[in-house]
C-alpha positions as CSV (number, residue, x, y, z in Angstrom):
1,M,24.2,7.4,-3.7
2,A,22.9,3.9,-4.7
3,E,19.5,2.8,-3.5
4,L,19.7,-0.1,-1.0
5,E,18.3,-3.4,-2.1
6,P,15.2,-4.3,-0.1
7,P,15.4,-7.6,1.8
8,A,14.0,-10.6,0.0
9,D,11.3,-11.0,2.7
10,A,10.0,-7.4,2.4
11,I,6.3,-7.4,1.9
12,V,5.2,-6.2,-1.5
13,L,1.7,-5.2,-2.7
14,L,0.8,-5.9,-6.3
15,R,-1.9,-4.0,-8.2
16,H,-3.4,-4.5,-11.6
17,I,-3.3,-1.3,-13.6
18,P,-5.8,-1.4,-16.5
19,G,-4.9,0.0,-19.9
20,G,-6.0,3.4,-21.0
21,S,-5.1,7.0,-20.3
22,C,-7.5,7.2,-17.3
23,Y,-5.3,4.6,-15.5
24,Q,-2.0,5.0,-17.1
25,G,-0.9,8.6,-17.5
26,K,0.8,9.6,-20.8
27,P,4.5,9.9,-21.0
28,P,6.3,10.0,-18.8
29,P,4.4,6.8,-17.9
30,R,2.8,7.1,-14.5
31,I,0.2,5.3,-12.4
32,T,-2.8,7.6,-11.9
33,S,-4.8,8.2,-8.7
34,E,-7.9,6.8,-10.6
35,N,-6.5,3.3,-9.8
36,F,-7.1,3.9,-6.1
37,K,-10.7,5.3,-6.3
38,L,-13.4,3.4,-4.4
39,R,-16.1,2.4,-6.7
40,T,-19.7,1.3,-6.5
41,N,-20.7,-2.2,-7.7
42,R,-23.1,-1.6,-10.6
43,L,-25.0,-4.8,-9.9
44,S,-25.4,-4.6,-6.1
45,G,-25.0,-0.9,-5.5
46,E,-22.5,-1.6,-2.7
47,Q,-19.5,0.7,-2.2
48,E,-16.1,-0.9,-2.2
49,S,-14.5,-1.0,1.2
50,G,-10.9,-1.1,0.0
51,I,-8.6,-1.3,-3.0
52,S,-7.7,-4.9,-4.0
53,V,-4.0,-5.8,-4.1
54,S,-2.1,-9.0,-3.8
55,Q,0.5,-9.5,-1.1
56,T,3.8,-11.3,-1.8
57,V,7.4,-10.9,-0.8
58,E,10.2,-9.0,-2.7
59,A,11.9,-12.3,-3.8
60,R,8.7,-13.4,-5.6
61,R,7.5,-9.9,-6.9
62,L,8.2,-10.5,-10.6
63,E,7.0,-14.1,-10.7
64,D,3.8,-13.4,-8.8
65,G,3.1,-10.2,-10.7
66,R,3.4,-11.9,-14.1
67,R,1.0,-14.7,-12.9
68,L,-1.5,-12.2,-11.6
69,L,-1.3,-10.1,-14.8
70,E,-2.2,-13.2,-16.8
71,L,-5.3,-13.7,-14.6
72,R,-6.4,-10.1,-14.5
73,R,-5.4,-8.6,-17.9
74,T,-8.3,-6.6,-19.1
75,K,-6.7,-5.0,-22.1
76,P,-3.6,-5.6,-24.1
77,D,-1.9,-2.7,-22.4
78,S,-2.8,-3.8,-18.8
79,R,0.2,-3.7,-16.5
80,M,1.2,-4.6,-12.9
81,A,2.5,-2.2,-10.4
82,Y,4.0,-2.8,-6.9
83,A,4.6,-0.9,-3.7
84,F,6.1,-1.9,-0.4
85,Q,3.5,-2.5,2.3
86,K,5.5,-0.5,4.9
87,E,5.4,2.6,2.6
88,V,1.7,2.3,2.1
89,Q,1.1,2.0,5.8
90,A,3.5,4.9,6.5
91,A,1.4,7.0,4.1
92,G,-1.6,6.6,6.4
93,F,-3.4,3.6,4.8
94,S,-4.1,0.2,6.4
95,V,-3.7,-3.2,4.7
96,H,-6.1,-6.0,5.6
97,N,-5.8,-9.7,4.6
98,E,-8.8,-10.9,2.6
99,P,-7.7,-14.1,1.0
100,T,-9.8,-15.6,-1.9
101,A,-9.7,-19.0,-3.5
102,E,-8.0,-17.5,-6.6
103,D,-5.6,-15.4,-4.6
104,P,-4.5,-16.5,-1.1
105,G,-2.4,-13.2,-0.9
106,H,-5.4,-11.0,-1.6
107,C,-5.6,-7.9,0.6
108,L,-7.5,-4.6,0.7
109,I,-5.9,-1.2,1.2
110,R,-8.2,0.8,3.3
111,S,-8.4,4.3,4.7
112,A,-6.7,5.0,8.1
113,T,-5.3,8.5,8.7
114,A,-5.2,9.0,4.9
115,K,-8.5,8.6,3.2
116,L,-9.2,6.9,-0.1
117,E,-12.1,9.3,-0.6
118,N,-9.6,12.2,-0.8
119,H,-8.0,12.8,-4.2
120,D,-4.8,14.2,-2.7
121,D,-4.4,11.0,-0.5
122,R,-5.1,8.8,-3.5
123,K,-2.5,10.7,-5.5
124,K,0.1,10.1,-2.8
125,L,-0.8,6.4,-2.8
126,A,-0.4,6.2,-6.6
127,Q,3.0,7.8,-6.4
128,L,4.1,4.9,-4.1
129,F,3.4,2.3,-6.7
130,R,6.0,1.5,-9.4
131,W,5.7,-0.4,-12.6
132,L,6.6,-4.0,-12.1
133,E,8.8,-3.9,-15.1
134,P,10.3,-0.7,-16.6
135,V,8.2,1.2,-19.2
136,A,10.0,3.1,-21.9
137,E,8.4,6.4,-22.9
138,D,8.4,5.4,-26.6
139,N,6.4,2.2,-25.9
140,W,4.7,3.0,-22.6
141,C,1.4,1.4,-23.5
142,E,2.7,-1.9,-24.8
143,S,2.0,-4.9,-22.7
144,I,4.8,-6.8,-20.9
């Protein structure tokens, strides 16, 4: 059975996935739970309160994802991933708008019934995210 096309106005969350095996699992290419781990700021010592994502709509997913990747690319093999906001919320996470000057669509994924502190919950969240553009197993770490 063919998968239904999401509506153009479906809300999509974009997430930068840094290069390296810690963040991008080896073939088959996958997005690891490490991308959704709350971290402590080395300078201030403050704990992150959520996972940074950028909100857009399905119709602009590819265009906005490529623009954000240009801004956030940290390594040549950095990539972008996306998930539908309703799926993230259905998995027990909340999404809070936190616009910035650089990114008016900036949001934070936060714990709700599912907890970002829990590895199994982060793993479920990672499985909701898909590569913005397909990644072939033979060139999975090449940049887009």
